[in-house]
Every structure is written in structure tokens, then in C-alpha cells.
C-alpha positions in Angstrom: -20.1 12.1 43.6 -16.8 13.7 42.8 -16.5 17.4 43.6 -14.8 20.0 41.5 -11.9 22.0 42.8 -12.3 25.7 42.7 -9.1 26.0 40.7 -9.7 26.1 36.9 -8.9 22.8 35.3 -7.8 21.3 38.6 -8.0 17.6 39.1 -11.0 16.0 40.8 -11.0 15.0 44.4 -12.2 11.4 44.6 -15.1 11.0 47.0 -16.0 7.3 47.0 -18.9 6.3 44.8 -20.9 3.4 46.3 -20.9 1.6 42.9 -19.4 2.3 39.5 -20.5 1.2 36.0 -17.8 -0.5 34.0 -17.6 -2.3 30.7 -17.7 -6.1 31.0 -14.3 -7.8 30.3 -14.1 -8.9 26.6 -10.7 -10.4 25.8 -11.9 -11.7 22.5 -13.8 -9.8 19.7 -16.7 -12.3 19.9 -17.1 -11.7 23.6 -16.9 -8.0 22.9 -19.8 -8.2 20.4 -21.9 -10.3 22.8 -21.4 -7.7 25.5 -22.2 -4.8 23.2 -25.4 -6.5 21.9 -26.4 -7.2 25.5 -26.0 -3.5 26.5 -28.0 -2.4 23.5 -30.8 -4.9 24.3 -30.8 -3.9 28.0 -30.8 -0.2 27.4 -33.7 -0.5 25.0 -35.7 -2.8 27.1 -39.4 -1.8 27.5 -39.4 -3.3 31.0 -37.4 -0.4 32.5 -37.9 3.3 32.4 -34.5 4.2 33.7 -33.0 4.9 30.3 -35.2 7.3 28.3 -33.8 8.4 24.9 -33.3 11.9 26.2 -30.8 10.7 28.8 -28.6 8.8 26.3 -25.8 10.5 24.4 -25.9 7.9 21.6 -29.3 7.1 20.0 -29.9 3.4 20.4 -30.6 2.9 16.6 -27.2 4.4 15.9 -25.6 2.1 18.5 -27.3 -0.9 16.9 -26.1 0.2 13.4 -22.5 0.5 14.6 -22.7 -2.9 16.3 -24.2 -4.5 13.2 -21.5 -3.1 11.0 -18.8 -4.4 13.3 -20.4 -7.8 13.5 -20.7 -8.0 9.7 -17.0 -7.0 9.2 -15.9 -9.5 11.8 -17.7 -12.2 9.8 -16.3 -10.9 6.5 -12.7 -11.0 7.9 -13.1 -14.8 8.4 -14.7 -15.7 5.2 -12.6 -17.6 2.5 -11.4 -15.5 0.9 -11.9 -12.6 3.3 -14.2 -9.9 2.0 -13.1 -7.3 4.6 -9.8 -6.3 6.2 -8.8 -6.4 9.8 -8.1 -2.7 9.6 -11.7 -2.1 8.5 -13.0 -4.3 11.4 -10.8 -2.4 13.8 -12.0 1.0 12.6 -15.6 -0.2 13.2 -14.7 -1.3 16.7 -13.3 2.1 17.5 -16.8 3.6 16.7 -18.5 1.0 19.0 -15.9 1.8 21.7 -16.8 5.4 21.5 -20.6 4.6 21.7 -20.1 2.4 24.8 -18.0 5.0 26.6 -20.6 7.6 26.1 -23.4 5.3 27.1 -21.5 4.1 30.2 -21.1 7.8 31.3 -24.9 8.2 30.8 -25.7 5.2 33.0 -23.2 6.3 35.7 -25.0 9.7 35.7 -28.4 8.1 36.1 -27.1 5.7 38.9 -25.4 8.6 40.7 -28.7 10.5 40.7 -30.5 7.5 42.2 -28.0 6.1 44.8 -30.6 3.7 46.4 -31.2 2.0 43.0 -27.6 2.4 41.6 -26.8 -1.3 41.6 -30.1 -2.2 40.0 -29.7 0.6 37.4 -26.3 -0.5 36.3 -27.2 -4.2 36.1 -30.3 -3.3 34.1 -28.1 -1.4 31.6 -26.2 -4.5 30.7 -22.9 -3.0 32.0 -21.0 -4.4 35.0 -21.1 -3.2 38.6 -17.8 -2.4 40.3 -17.7 -1.5 44.0 -15.5 1.5 44.5 -12.9 1.9 47.2 -12.5 4.9 49.4 -9.9 7.4 48.1 -9.2 11.0 48.9 -6.4 11.7 46.5 -6.6 14.1 43.6 -7.1 12.3 40.3 -7.6 13.3 36.7 -5.8 15.8 34.5 -4.3 19.2 35.5 -2.1 21.7 33.7 1.6 21.0 34.3 4.3 23.5 35.5 5.6 23.7 31.9 3.4 25.5 29.4 1.7 23.1 27.0 1.9 20.1 29.4 -0.8 18.1 31.2 -0.2 15.9 34.2 -2.7 13.1 34.7 -3.2 11.0 37.9 -5.2 7.7 37.8 -6.9 6.3 40.8 -5.2 2.9 40.8 -1.6 2.7 42.0 -0.3 0.3 39.3 1.0 0.2 35.7 -1.2 2.1 33.2 -1.8 2.5 29.6 -2.9 5.9 28.3 -4.6 7.4 25.2 -5.5 10.9 23.9 -8.7 11.6 22.0 -7.9 12.8 18.4 -9.5 16.0 17.0 -12.1 13.9 15.2 -13.7 13.1 18.6 -13.7 9.4 17.8 -10.2 8.0 17.4 -8.0 7.4 20.5 -4.3 7.9 20.0 -2.2 5.6 22.2 0.4 7.1 24.5 3.4 5.4 26.1 2.5 3.3 29.1 3.8 4.1 32.6 4.8 1.9 35.5 2.7 3.9 37.9 -0.5 5.9 38.1 0.9 9.2 36.7 1.4 10.5 33.2 2.8 13.8 31.8 2.0 14.8 28.2 4.0 17.6 26.7 4.0 19.6 23.5 0.3 20.3 23.5 -1.1 23.4 21.9 -1.9 26.1 24.4 -5.6 27.0 24.3 -6.7 23.6 22.9 -9.1 21.3 24.7 -7.9 17.8 25.2 -9.3 14.5 26.6 -7.4 11.6 28.0 -8.2 8.1 29.2 -6.3 5.5 31.2 -6.6 1.8 32.1 -4.7 -0.2 34.7 -2.6 -3.0 33.1 -3.7 -6.3 34.6 -2.1 -9.7 34.6 -3.1 -11.7 31.5 -5.2 -14.1 33.6 -7.3 -11.2 34.8 -8.3 -10.0 31.3 -8.7 -6.4 30.3 -9.6 -3.6 32.6 -12.1 -0.8 31.7 -10.9 2.6 30.5 -11.5 5.7 32.6 -12.2 8.7 30.5 -11.3 12.0 32.1 -13.1 15.4 31.7 -11.7 17.5 28.9 -9.2 20.1 30.0 -8.0 23.3 28.3 -4.2 23.5 27.9 -2.5 26.6 29.4 
């Protein structure tokens, strides 16, 4: 489990997790819906007691409602004539994205607390197991040398795309991609709390990589 530095808002020191929960690749919207529905069904299964409602940040009825809306809008986009817009469909997907990110973090927390059963827990959740590699470098966000700036370091040494969570707590604002694992964001309001995420950019044949959401940090 990652340990916190004693310095306020310092980056995390990566101490290898045996396994990590990640979203299943979903290059197409239909695959995305299948995976989201699978996670909902798995998390709500009565055959496992690993995922009590009290341990989940998003109530499963809410998750289902959000998935159902996205599914209906996806269908409506492809009717003739369309009865919904792609923009409406994409807005609904942003909400499901947010739900899954929160639930993924919940599952990871449960798995970390039960290392002997971590693989089983993640598989039962409907998410995907990723075996982590040993790393000892500092990763995550930290305040930069210039006031109002944040420096972020991802784990993977490759091209990355980045995003910042909007004040509404749901929408992700895309930032410019980088050719490495580091990103500096400037012009932030001192005293504000911001959240960032990153994802390594893979070759097209490898599909999409999961997002890593970092702990919120207060800008100084």
C-alpha cells in the first residue's frame, strides 16, 4: 500500500501492490456498456459479501440508473431519425465514467485490506486485475516551484494524456498530452483543491489504457 510522505501535499512513494483493479478495455461504446453492466451485476451479486453498500461510494441503484440512461441515449442516437444527440450521449457517459472511477477505488481499497483474497475480490467486482510492477519513484501531484503550479508524475515512462476535474466534481477537462510521464499545470488558484488523472497512450492495437486518478491536492 502506498505510504504518504511527511511533507504536506508531497507525491506518493510507490510501494508495489501485488494486484491492481483497472477498468476493462472498451474501445467501442457497446463494449463500454457491456463492461459497465457487468460491473453493476457483479458488485450487486448476492453470492458475495465483499461489497456491502456501506463500502461503495456510489449506490448501485444510482449506478444502474446512470448506465440505463447512457444505454437508452446510445440507442436513440442510432434511430432513424435520431431522437438524441451524440453530445447528450457523451454527457451521460461522463457520469458513468465518474461512477466507475469511484467504484474502482472502492474495490481497490477492499482488495488492499484483504491481500490474500485481492485477486478474487477484483475479479468478483467485474473489474480487471492488473499485476503491478515494483517501483520506488515518487508519483502523483506535488506543488511546483512557481506559485499556482502543480507538477504531476505518472508511474509509466511513456506518452500520457492528462485531465483535470472541473469544479462540478463530475466533468474532466482535457489537458495537453505529454511525451513522457511528467506534467506541469500552471495558473491555478492558490488555496484551491484540484484533482488530476492520467493515462498512458498505447498503440492503437493495444486499445485504451485505464485512467489513474490522483489524490486531490491543495495549490500553494
